[in-house]
C-alpha positions as CSV (number, residue, x, y, z in Angstrom):
1,M,-41.6,18.5,-35.6
2,G,-42.2,20.9,-33.1
3,N,-40.0,22.5,-30.3
4,R,-37.5,19.9,-29.4
5,E,-36.9,21.0,-26.2
6,E,-40.6,21.3,-25.1
7,I,-40.7,17.6,-26.4
8,F,-38.0,16.4,-24.2
9,K,-39.5,18.4,-21.3
10,Y,-43.0,17.0,-21.5
11,I,-41.7,13.2,-22.0
12,F,-39.1,13.6,-19.1
13,A,-42.1,15.0,-16.9
14,R,-44.2,12.0,-17.7
15,A,-41.3,9.4,-17.4
16,D,-40.8,10.8,-14.0
17,E,-44.6,10.4,-13.0
18,V,-44.5,6.7,-13.9
19,G,-41.4,6.1,-12.4
20,Y,-39.9,4.9,-15.7
21,M,-36.4,3.6,-14.8
22,G,-38.3,1.1,-12.6
23,L,-40.6,-0.3,-15.2
24,D,-40.4,-3.8,-16.2
25,S,-40.4,-4.6,-19.9
26,A,-44.0,-5.0,-20.4
27,S,-44.9,-1.6,-18.5
28,S,-42.1,0.2,-20.4
29,N,-43.8,-0.8,-23.8
30,K,-47.3,0.1,-22.5
31,F,-45.7,3.7,-21.6
32,Q,-44.2,4.2,-25.0
33,D,-47.7,2.9,-26.6
34,D,-49.2,5.8,-24.3
35,L,-46.7,8.5,-25.4
36,E,-47.3,7.5,-29.1
37,N,-50.9,8.4,-28.7
38,D,-50.9,11.3,-26.2
39,P,-52.9,14.1,-27.4
40,E,-50.9,16.5,-25.5
41,L,-47.9,15.4,-26.8
42,I,-49.0,15.1,-30.5
43,K,-50.3,18.9,-30.1
44,I,-46.8,20.0,-28.7
45,A,-45.0,18.1,-31.6
46,G,-47.4,19.2,-34.0
47,E,-47.7,15.4,-35.1
48,K,-47.8,12.0,-34.1
49,L,-44.1,11.2,-33.1
50,L,-42.4,8.0,-34.5
51,R,-42.2,5.1,-31.8
52,N,-38.5,4.8,-32.6
53,Y,-37.7,8.4,-31.9
54,I,-39.9,8.3,-28.7
55,K,-38.0,5.3,-27.4
56,D,-34.4,5.5,-28.9
57,T,-33.8,9.2,-28.8
58,V,-35.9,10.9,-26.1
59,L,-36.4,7.8,-23.6
60,N,-32.7,6.8,-24.0
61,N,-31.5,10.2,-23.4
62,Y,-33.6,10.2,-20.2
63,S,-32.2,7.1,-19.0
64,K,-28.7,8.3,-19.5
65,K,-29.5,11.5,-17.6
66,R,-31.1,9.4,-14.9
67,R,-28.4,6.7,-14.9
68,Y,-25.3,8.7,-15.2
69,I,-24.2,11.0,-12.5
70,S,-23.1,14.8,-13.1
71,E,-20.7,17.2,-11.3
72,D,-23.8,18.6,-9.5
73,D,-24.8,15.1,-8.3
74,V,-21.4,14.7,-6.4
75,L,-20.9,18.1,-5.3
76,N,-24.3,18.3,-3.8
77,I,-23.8,15.3,-1.5
78,F,-21.2,17.4,0.6
79,F,-21.6,20.3,2.7
80,E,-18.2,21.8,1.3
81,K,-19.1,21.5,-2.2
82,D,-17.8,24.9,-3.0
83,D,-14.1,23.7,-1.8
84,L,-14.2,20.4,-3.7
85,K,-12.6,19.9,-7.1
86,I,-13.8,16.8,-9.3
87,I,-10.7,15.6,-11.1
88,G,-12.1,13.9,-14.3
89,A,-13.9,14.9,-17.6
90,K,-17.7,14.3,-17.9
91,K,-16.9,11.0,-20.0
92,D,-14.9,10.1,-16.6
93,L,-17.9,10.6,-14.4
94,E,-20.4,8.7,-16.4
95,N,-17.7,5.7,-16.9
96,G,-17.3,6.0,-13.0
97,L,-13.7,6.8,-12.8
98,F,-12.8,9.9,-11.3
99,S,-11.3,11.7,-8.0
100,I,-12.4,14.3,-5.5
101,K,-9.9,16.6,-4.1
102,Y,-10.5,18.3,-0.9
103,E,-7.7,20.8,0.5
104,N,-4.7,18.4,0.4
105,N,-6.8,15.2,0.4
106,F,-7.9,12.9,-2.4
107,S,-10.6,10.3,-2.7
108,R,-10.8,7.7,-5.6
109,C,-14.4,7.5,-6.7
110,T,-16.5,5.4,-8.7
111,S,-20.3,5.3,-9.7
112,A,-22.9,2.9,-10.7
113,S,-26.4,2.0,-10.8
114,F,-27.9,0.9,-7.7
115,N,-28.8,-2.3,-9.1
116,E,-25.4,-3.0,-10.3
117,W,-23.7,-2.0,-7.0
118,Q,-21.3,-5.3,-7.3
119,T,-19.5,-3.4,-10.2
120,V,-18.2,-1.1,-7.4
121,I,-16.1,-4.1,-5.8
122,K,-14.7,-5.1,-9.0
123,R,-13.5,-1.7,-9.8
124,F,-12.0,-0.8,-6.5
125,G,-10.6,-4.7,-5.9
126,K,-9.7,-5.7,-2.5
127,K,-10.2,-3.9,0.8
128,N,-7.5,-1.1,1.2
129,L,-7.8,0.7,4.7
130,N,-5.0,3.0,3.4
131,E,-7.2,5.0,1.0
132,V,-10.5,7.0,1.0
133,R,-12.8,5.7,-1.5
134,F,-16.3,6.9,-2.6
135,A,-19.0,5.1,-4.5
136,F,-22.0,6.9,-5.9
137,L,-24.9,4.7,-6.7
138,T,-27.6,6.4,-8.7
139,C,-31.1,5.2,-8.1
140,G,-32.5,6.7,-11.6
141,G,-34.8,9.2,-9.8
142,I,-36.8,6.2,-7.9
143,K,-36.9,6.3,-4.0
144,R,-35.5,3.0,-2.8
145,D,-36.3,1.2,0.4
146,D,-34.3,2.2,3.2
147,E,-33.5,-1.2,4.2
148,E,-32.3,-2.1,0.8
149,I,-29.8,0.8,0.7
150,A,-28.8,0.0,4.4
151,E,-27.8,-3.5,3.4
152,V,-25.9,-2.5,0.2
153,K,-24.0,0.1,2.2
154,E,-23.0,-2.3,4.8
155,I,-21.4,-4.8,2.3
156,L,-19.5,-2.2,0.3
157,N,-18.3,-0.5,3.8
158,S,-16.9,-3.9,4.7
159,Y,-14.5,-3.4,1.8
160,S,-13.5,0.0,3.2
161,I,-16.1,1.8,0.7
162,S,-18.2,5.0,1.6
163,V,-21.3,4.8,-0.3
164,F,-23.6,7.8,-1.1
165,I,-27.1,7.6,-2.9
166,V,-27.6,10.1,-5.6
167,K,-30.7,10.4,-8.0
168,P,-32.3,11.3,-5.9
169,N,-29.6,12.6,-3.4
170,E,-29.2,11.7,0.0
171,K,-29.1,14.4,3.0
172,P,-25.7,16.3,2.6
173,V,-22.6,15.1,4.6
174,S,-19.2,16.6,5.6
175,I,-16.6,15.3,3.6
176,K,-14.3,16.3,6.5
177,D,-15.4,13.4,8.4
178,F,-14.3,10.7,6.1
179,F,-10.7,12.3,5.8
180,K,-10.6,12.4,9.8
181,I,-11.4,8.8,9.9
182,L,-8.2,8.3,7.5
183,P,-5.7,10.6,7.5
184,S,-3.0,9.9,4.7
185,P,-1.3,6.9,5.8
186,F,2.2,8.6,4.8
187,G,1.7,11.9,6.8
188,S,2.9,14.8,5.0
189,L,6.5,13.9,3.5
190,S,7.6,17.6,2.8
191,S,9.7,17.4,5.7
192,N,11.7,14.5,4.7
193,L,15.4,15.0,3.3
194,R,15.1,15.2,-0.3
195,L,18.0,13.2,-2.3
196,S,19.4,14.9,-5.1
197,K,19.4,11.4,-7.0
198,S,17.0,8.6,-7.1
199,F,19.5,5.9,-7.6
200,I,21.9,5.2,-4.6
201,L,24.7,2.6,-4.0
202,L,25.4,1.5,-0.3
203,A,28.7,0.2,0.0
204,G,30.4,-1.6,3.0
205,I,31.4,-4.9,4.5
206,S,28.6,-7.4,5.0
207,G,26.6,-7.3,8.0
208,T,26.7,-3.5,8.6
209,G,22.9,-3.3,8.1
210,K,22.7,-1.7,4.3
211,T,19.7,-3.8,3.3
212,R,18.0,-3.1,6.8
213,F,18.7,0.6,6.0
214,V,16.6,0.5,3.0
215,R,13.8,-1.5,4.9
216,E,13.7,1.1,7.5
217,Q,13.6,3.9,5.1
218,A,10.8,2.5,3.3
219,K,8.9,1.7,6.8
220,A,9.5,5.2,8.3
221,S,8.0,6.8,5.0
222,G,5.4,4.5,4.0
223,S,3.6,1.0,4.4
224,L,6.4,-1.7,4.4
225,A,4.2,-4.0,2.5
226,E,3.3,-1.3,-0.4
227,T,6.5,0.5,-0.6
228,Y,9.5,-1.5,-0.3
229,C,10.5,-4.4,-2.5
230,L,13.7,-6.5,-1.9
231,T,15.4,-8.3,-4.8
232,A,18.2,-10.7,-4.7
233,V,20.4,-10.0,-7.6
234,R,21.5,-13.4,-9.5
235,P,25.0,-13.8,-10.8
236,D,23.7,-14.8,-14.1
237,W,21.7,-11.8,-14.8
238,H,22.8,-10.3,-18.1
239,E,19.8,-8.8,-19.7
240,P,17.4,-5.8,-18.9
241,S,14.8,-8.4,-19.3
242,D,16.1,-10.1,-15.9
243,L,14.7,-6.8,-14.4
244,L,11.6,-6.1,-16.4
245,G,10.4,-9.2,-18.0
246,Y,10.2,-10.3,-21.6
247,V,7.7,-11.4,-24.2
248,S,7.2,-15.2,-24.6
249,R,5.5,-17.1,-27.5
250,L,6.2,-20.6,-26.1
251,T,2.4,-21.1,-26.0
252,G,1.7,-20.1,-29.5
253,V,0.7,-16.5,-28.6
254,A,2.6,-13.3,-27.4
255,E,2.8,-13.5,-23.6
256,Y,4.6,-11.1,-21.2
257,I,6.5,-12.7,-18.6
258,T,6.2,-10.2,-15.6
259,T,8.8,-9.9,-12.9
260,D,8.3,-8.4,-9.3
261,I,10.4,-5.4,-10.0
262,L,8.0,-4.5,-12.9
263,C,5.2,-4.9,-10.6
264,F,6.4,-2.8,-7.9
265,I,7.4,-0.1,-10.6
266,I,3.6,-0.3,-11.6
267,K,2.5,0.2,-7.9
268,A,4.6,3.2,-7.6
269,W,2.8,4.6,-10.7
270,K,-0.5,3.7,-9.2
271,A,0.4,5.8,-6.0
272,V,1.0,8.7,-8.2
273,L,-2.1,8.3,-10.2
274,D,-4.3,7.7,-7.1
275,A,-3.1,11.3,-5.8
276,G,-4.7,12.8,-8.5
277,I,-1.5,13.5,-11.0
278,E,-2.9,14.1,-14.3
279,I,-1.4,13.1,-17.7
280,C,-1.6,16.1,-20.1
281,K,0.3,18.0,-22.6
282,D,2.9,20.8,-21.6
283,S,3.5,24.0,-23.2
284,N,5.7,22.3,-26.1
285,D,2.8,19.6,-26.7
286,K,4.6,17.0,-25.0
287,L,2.7,14.4,-22.8
288,V,3.8,14.9,-19.2
289,F,2.6,14.0,-15.9
290,S,1.0,17.2,-13.9
291,G,0.5,18.0,-10.1
292,N,1.1,20.5,-7.4
293,R,3.3,20.5,-4.4
294,D,0.6,19.4,-2.1
295,Q,-0.2,16.2,-4.0
296,L,3.7,15.3,-3.7
297,S,3.3,15.9,-0.2
298,Q,1.1,12.8,0.0
299,I,3.0,10.5,-2.4
300,P,5.5,8.3,-0.5
301,P,8.7,6.9,-1.9
302,F,8.9,3.4,-3.2
303,W,12.2,1.8,-2.3
304,L,13.3,-0.8,-4.7
305,C,16.1,-2.7,-2.9
306,L,18.8,-4.6,-5.3
307,D,20.6,-6.9,-2.9
308,E,24.3,-7.6,-4.0
309,M,23.7,-5.4,-6.8
310,N,27.3,-6.1,-8.2
311,L,27.1,-10.0,-8.2
312,A,26.2,-9.3,-11.9
313,P,27.6,-6.7,-14.4
314,V,25.4,-3.8,-13.6
315,E,26.3,-1.9,-16.7
316,Q,24.6,-5.0,-18.7
317,Y,21.3,-5.9,-16.8
318,F,20.9,-2.4,-15.6
319,A,21.4,-0.6,-19.0
320,D,18.0,0.3,-19.9
321,Y,17.3,1.9,-16.3
322,L,20.7,3.9,-16.2
323,S,19.8,5.4,-19.9
324,I,16.3,6.5,-19.0
325,L,17.0,7.7,-15.9
326,E,19.0,10.6,-17.6
327,T,15.6,11.6,-19.9
328,R,13.7,12.5,-16.7
329,E,12.6,16.2,-16.5
330,W,10.9,18.2,-13.8
331,G,9.3,21.4,-14.3
332,W,8.1,24.0,-12.1
333,L,5.6,27.1,-12.2
334,E,5.3,28.2,-8.6
335,E,3.4,25.4,-6.9
336,K,2.6,23.6,-10.0
337,F,4.9,20.7,-11.7
338,T,5.4,18.6,-14.9
339,Y,7.3,15.5,-14.9
340,Y,8.6,13.6,-18.1
341,T,10.5,10.4,-18.5
342,D,11.1,8.2,-21.6
343,S,9.8,4.9,-21.6
344,L,11.6,1.8,-19.7
345,L,9.3,-0.8,-21.3
346,K,8.7,0.2,-24.7
347,P,5.1,0.5,-26.4
348,N,5.9,-2.1,-29.2
349,A,6.5,-4.7,-26.2
350,L,3.1,-3.9,-25.1
351,N,1.3,-4.0,-28.3
352,E,2.5,-7.4,-28.8
353,I,0.7,-8.9,-25.9
354,H,-2.1,-11.5,-27.1
355,D,-4.3,-11.1,-23.7
356,I,-3.7,-7.4,-22.5
357,Q,-6.5,-7.8,-19.7
358,K,-4.5,-11.0,-18.5
359,F,-1.4,-8.8,-18.3
360,R,-3.0,-5.8,-16.6
361,E,-4.3,-8.3,-13.8
362,K,-0.8,-9.9,-13.4
363,I,0.8,-6.3,-13.2
364,G,-2.0,-5.0,-11.1
365,L,-3.1,-2.4,-13.5
366,D,-6.9,-4.1,-14.2
367,D,-8.6,-1.7,-12.4
368,K,-11.0,0.5,-14.6
369,F,-9.8,3.6,-12.8
370,Y,-6.5,3.1,-14.5
371,D,-7.9,2.6,-18.1
372,H,-6.7,6.1,-19.0
373,A,-3.2,5.6,-17.7
374,W,-3.0,2.1,-19.3
375,E,-4.1,4.0,-22.8
376,F,-1.1,6.1,-22.1
377,F,1.3,3.5,-21.3
378,K,0.1,1.3,-24.3
379,D,0.9,4.4,-26.6
380,N,3.9,5.7,-24.8
381,G,5.5,2.9,-22.8
382,I,6.2,2.6,-19.2
383,G,8.6,5.1,-17.8
384,I,10.2,5.5,-14.6
385,P,8.1,6.7,-11.9
386,F,9.3,9.7,-10.0
387,N,8.6,8.3,-6.5
388,L,10.9,5.2,-7.1
389,L,14.1,5.1,-5.3
390,V,16.5,2.6,-6.3
391,A,19.0,1.4,-3.7
392,G,21.9,-1.0,-4.7
393,T,23.7,-2.9,-1.6
394,V,27.3,-3.3,-2.7
395,N,30.2,-5.5,-1.4
396,M,33.6,-5.4,-3.1
397,D,35.6,-8.6,-3.3
398,E,36.9,-11.2,-5.7
399,T,33.0,-12.4,-6.5
400,T,31.7,-9.1,-7.3
401,H,32.0,-6.7,-10.4
402,G,33.3,-3.2,-10.4
403,F,31.4,-0.2,-11.5
404,S,32.1,1.9,-14.5
405,R,31.7,5.6,-14.6
406,K,28.6,5.3,-16.3
407,V,27.1,3.7,-13.4
408,L,28.7,6.0,-11.0
409,D,28.0,9.2,-12.8
410,R,24.0,8.2,-12.4
411,A,24.3,7.3,-9.0
412,L,25.0,8.6,-5.3
413,S,27.6,6.4,-3.8
414,F,27.6,6.1,0.0
415,D,30.5,4.3,2.1
416,F,28.0,3.1,4.3
417,G,30.0,2.6,7.3
418,E,31.1,6.5,7.2
419,F,27.5,7.8,6.7
420,F,25.6,5.3,8.9
421,P,28.1,4.0,11.2
422,N,27.4,1.2,13.5
423,N,27.9,2.1,17.1
424,Y,28.2,-0.6,19.6
425,S,27.7,1.5,22.5
426,E,24.1,2.5,21.3
427,Y,23.0,-1.0,20.7
428,F,20.2,-1.3,23.4
429,E,19.7,2.5,23.4
430,P,20.2,4.3,20.3
431,Q,21.1,8.1,20.6
432,T,21.1,8.9,16.9
433,Q,18.8,8.4,14.0
434,N,19.1,8.4,10.4
435,K,17.2,11.2,8.7
436,I,14.1,10.2,6.2
437,L,14.9,10.1,3.0
438,T,12.6,10.8,-0.2
439,Y,12.9,11.1,-3.8
440,P,14.1,14.5,-5.6
441,T,11.8,16.9,-7.3
442,L,14.2,18.6,-9.5
443,S,16.5,17.6,-12.4
444,S,18.2,21.1,-12.8
445,V,18.7,24.2,-10.9
446,Q,17.5,27.7,-11.4
447,I,19.5,30.4,-9.8
448,S,16.1,31.5,-7.8
449,D,16.5,28.2,-6.2
450,L,19.8,28.6,-4.8
451,P,20.2,29.2,-0.7
452,H,21.2,32.8,0.4
453,I,24.4,31.8,1.6
454,D,25.4,30.9,-2.2
455,S,22.7,33.0,-4.0
456,D,24.5,33.1,-7.2
457,G,26.1,29.8,-7.2
458,K,29.6,31.3,-7.6
459,K,31.1,29.9,-4.5
460,T,29.7,26.1,-5.5
461,I,30.9,26.6,-9.1
462,T,34.4,28.0,-8.1
463,F,34.7,24.9,-5.7
464,L,34.0,22.4,-8.2
465,Q,36.2,24.3,-10.9
466,D,39.2,24.1,-8.3
467,I,38.6,20.1,-7.6
468,N,38.5,19.7,-11.6
469,D,41.6,21.9,-12.2
470,L,43.4,19.2,-10.1
471,L,41.7,16.2,-12.2
472,N,42.8,17.7,-15.4
473,N,44.5,15.0,-17.8
474,T,43.2,12.2,-15.7
475,P,40.4,9.9,-16.4
476,F,38.5,11.2,-13.3
477,K,37.9,14.7,-14.6
478,L,34.4,15.9,-14.2
479,A,31.7,16.9,-16.6
480,Y,28.8,19.0,-16.8
481,R,26.6,16.8,-15.1
482,A,28.9,17.0,-11.9
483,L,28.1,20.5,-11.6
484,N,24.3,20.2,-12.2
485,E,24.3,17.6,-9.3
486,L,26.5,19.6,-6.9
487,L,24.1,22.6,-7.4
488,L,21.1,20.1,-6.9
489,A,22.9,19.0,-3.4
490,V,23.2,22.7,-2.6
491,V,19.3,23.4,-3.1
492,V,18.3,20.0,-1.5
493,F,20.5,20.5,1.6
494,D,19.6,24.7,1.9
495,P,22.7,25.4,3.8
496,K,22.6,28.3,6.2
497,N,26.4,29.3,6.8
498,E,29.5,28.6,5.3
499,L,30.3,25.5,7.3
500,E,27.0,23.9,6.0
501,L,27.6,24.7,2.6
502,M,31.2,23.1,2.8
503,S,29.7,20.1,4.2
504,V,27.4,19.9,1.3
505,W,30.8,19.7,-1.0
506,D,32.3,17.3,1.5
507,D,29.5,14.8,1.1
508,F,29.5,15.3,-2.7
509,L,33.1,14.5,-2.8
510,M,32.5,11.5,-0.9
511,C,29.2,10.4,-3.2
512,K,30.2,11.7,-6.6
513,V,34.0,12.4,-6.8
514,L,36.0,9.9,-5.0
515,P,34.2,6.8,-6.1
516,R,35.4,7.5,-9.5
517,I,39.0,7.7,-8.5
518,E,41.1,4.0,-8.7
519,G,44.3,2.7,-10.0
520,D,48.1,2.5,-9.2
521,S,50.4,5.2,-8.5
522,D,51.2,5.8,-12.4
523,K,47.6,6.5,-12.8
524,L,47.1,8.5,-9.9
525,V,50.0,11.0,-10.3
526,N,49.2,14.7,-10.6
527,L,51.5,15.9,-13.7
528,Q,51.7,19.3,-12.4
529,S,53.3,18.5,-8.9
530,D,54.3,14.7,-9.3
531,R,52.5,14.0,-6.3
532,S,49.2,11.7,-6.2
533,I,46.0,13.2,-6.8
534,L,45.0,12.1,-3.3
535,K,47.3,14.5,-1.7
536,T,46.8,17.4,-4.0
537,L,43.1,16.8,-3.2
538,E,43.6,16.9,0.6
539,Q,45.6,20.1,0.2
540,L,42.9,21.8,-1.4
541,L,40.5,20.9,1.1
542,E,42.9,22.1,3.7
543,E,42.9,25.5,2.1
544,K,39.2,25.6,1.9
545,N,38.9,24.6,5.6
546,L,41.4,27.5,6.4
547,A,39.3,30.0,4.9
548,L,36.4,29.1,7.0
549,K,37.6,31.1,10.1
550,E,39.3,34.5,10.4
551,D,42.2,33.2,12.5
552,S,43.1,30.6,9.8
553,T,42.6,27.7,12.2
554,L,41.2,24.4,11.0
555,V,37.6,23.8,11.6
556,S,38.1,20.0,12.8
557,K,34.1,19.2,12.9
558,R,31.3,19.8,10.7
559,P,27.5,18.8,10.9
560,D,26.0,15.7,9.8
561,L,23.4,16.2,7.2
562,F,22.2,12.6,7.0
563,R,21.8,11.8,11.0
564,E,20.4,13.7,13.8
565,L,20.2,13.1,17.8
566,K,17.1,11.3,19.2
567,D,14.9,13.3,21.4
568,T,17.3,15.9,21.8
569,T,17.4,20.1,20.9
570,P,19.5,20.9,19.3
571,D,19.4,17.7,17.2
572,L,22.8,18.4,15.4
573,I,25.4,15.9,15.1
574,E,29.1,17.0,14.7
575,I,31.5,14.7,12.9
576,P,35.2,14.8,11.3
577,W,35.3,16.0,7.3
578,R,34.5,12.8,5.6
579,S,36.1,13.4,2.4
580,V,39.5,14.3,3.9
581,A,39.4,11.2,6.3
582,K,38.7,8.9,3.0
583,L,41.6,10.5,0.9
584,R,43.9,9.7,3.6
585,W,42.8,6.1,3.8
586,M,43.0,5.9,0.0
587,Q,46.7,7.3,-0.1
588,L,47.6,4.9,2.9
589,R,46.4,2.0,0.7
590,L,48.1,3.2,-2.2
591,E,51.4,3.4,-0.7
592,N,51.0,-0.1,1.2
593,S,49.7,-1.9,-1.8
594,G,50.3,0.1,-5.0
595,F,46.7,0.3,-5.9
596,T,43.8,2.1,-4.1
597,S,40.2,2.8,-4.7
598,F,37.3,4.4,-3.0
599,W,35.4,1.1,-2.1
600,P,35.9,-0.4,1.5
């Protein structure tokens, strides 16, 4: 056989001449007959080629090249082709499962033969106005009728899908126009206040607006229908399966019984994947999710609100989540990050399921775009998405359960009335507003992360060591995790002066230290001074306060880090020291009833 490249080149040229991709079966067979006996082709090949070689090797390759799109096909559609990045390998383009990145914008893309344009709707699913979606339809080198193209475009446009014709390509357009039409539905989230933990407890009396607070947070940073899930905790919840579902064999085959919470977790993962976050191996050969800071700024927090969370014993039904929460790891190298989490739903549970496609449909992961992610989940399990925030509303009375230190150590506990008070005088015209919160992006602190006011972390470390010295020989002593979380809080709030730094410490005491302290007079005694721990802590805080000013007078007010004034510059709210007031309240409760705790 002669030069293979010349053979392919000649047959490809002949196929283009006759419009091979548009031939019916009879015409296709006749064309193959002609090639088999073509004198010029026989001369190039040095022999008469076998029919099977012409059909199965050369023409099959021709069909693939005309049917499947390449990076060049996609890039040449847009004027800004030099500024675009295709996210996806060659195989992903052939399968119609890829994304395009332009500046900080991402569009989910698919491709199909023009004759199979209906598959685009199946892949993308229902209409979604909050997403830029592109479909590239290949005509296989054949010029299509303009009216036919316009009709298909109109149908797909009605599903909020922008359509481009390739092979032959349409005239180039500007990709900017599509992102102008649809800016990010969430705006940039980079200015929102990042929490140091992704699990919070909101404690307070009934009717103070704890559940509404979570709802308003979701509304402020995302689409309420997409990024908010309210689940009422039932008193009979005792197993993690009450949250995540379970495998049932009542029908004779293994079927997974899903829950709203599992579906919401998957929805959060989809937002991560839609932003172009990739699954890859890190330097230690560990599978991680990888992206950059710009992508994070477009991914909204997904708020899961567990209403009346302690109606059931949290340590039981929430055990899996509490354990997996501590496995999450963030790694940063300049503007790029990696994220790792152990699995919440184990791979063996997924691999037991009889009808995988049915399960994928139930959890909303049936789109072919998510095939790669599904393979990852099937092999590694489904972990906690980094953009998932869990908020539990809490009432403490005779009908509810208390919290063990395992729970408290993994949560930020807010006395809701202290952090987000109800002000009757502002009922009609609110003067203040809560800051918009979002998910953490650090799991530990490097010294280079620390703010200038505590650039080596020594002030913060000394403060916590002084607190811990008072808690020695008590069940309330703090472990290494507490220091890591206080340093995270310092990085998150980025204090600019000593007063702001001490305000971070003040809120840390309220959220992480005081919720651990409870008991009677014997349990709360400080063995070194024979006074209660509460009084010795208050004295220590007073000493820290006195050191703030050169004249050693008490500073009575501090900035509120979680609220701000509306429509006012500066927007700073000044409040009394939260932890001092709480310590006095707990001490008074101890003296009056012989027992005290943090919870209102």
